[in-house]
N, C-alpha and C positions, 0 to 999 in steps of 0.2 A: 730127670728133674721131677717128673710128674709123681714119682713115688715119694720123693722127699716132701712135695707139697701135700700129697695125700696123708702121709704120716703125721705131718704137723697138723693138718685139719682135723685128723682123727685123734689128736692128743697122744699119739704114740711116741712122739718125741717133743721136746720143749724147744725154746728159741735156741738155747746153747747147742742142743742136738742137731738142730737144723742148720745152724751156722757151721758146725763142724762137718756135717754131711756135704753142704755146698762146697767147702774148701776142699775136701777130699775129691769131690766130683770134678772141680776145676783143675786139680793136680793131674787127675786121670785123663782129662779131656786133651791135655797137651800131649798125650801119648797114644791116643787110640786112632784108629782108621775108620773113617766114615764111609759107608757105601751108599750110593744113590739108588733109589728104588726104581731100577730099570724094569722092563717088562719080564725078563727072565727071573729077577729076584721076586717080583710080584707073583709069578707063576709058583716059585718055591714057597712063597708065603702062604699061597692058597693050599698047597699040599700040607703045610703045617696046620692050617685051620681044619683041614679035613681029618687029620690025625690027632689033634689035641684041642681041648676047650680053651682056646685063646682069644684075646681081642686082636683086632687087625694089626695094630701097631706092634703088639707083642709077637705076632707071627712073622712080621717083617723083621724084627730084631733077631729072632731065632733063625730065620732063613739067611739072614746075613752072616750069622755066626757059623752056620753049617757051610755057607759057601767060603767063608774065611778059612775054615778048617780044611778046605779042599775035599769036602764031602767026607771027611774022616774025623768026627768029633770025639772019638773015643780017647778018653784021658786028657782031652783039652779043657783048660779052665774057662768057666763061665760064671760071671758075677751078676747076681740078681737079687732083688728084695722082694719080687713078687712070687707068691706061692705057686700059682698056675704055670707061670713061665719057668720057674725053677724045676717043677715036676716035668714039664715037657722037655726041657734041656737035659735033664737026667735020662729020660726015656731015649732021647736021641744019642746019648752016649757021653755028653759033657760031664765034667767034674764040676759040680756047682760049689762055689766057694762061699763060705759064710762071710758076711760083712760085719 
């Protein structure tokens, strides 16, 4: 959600684009799995921070995706609008999908 807000704030999307993005996000939210930030996941996020120039929340997202993939991200899909997080996900082996 924060990326949608940032894009709107930076005038990269208009009101209609924001509305569409929020609708898509709500539809996706009905199907995704949320992982709680356990100490093990936090440790994995710290490893992501050591390897990639990420913000803490982005490192948690990447660590959760790696864990979800069973530590085998090669060829798994990753959807992201953030350039740094997308680059880190590609480096880890994910297939970053365009939105």
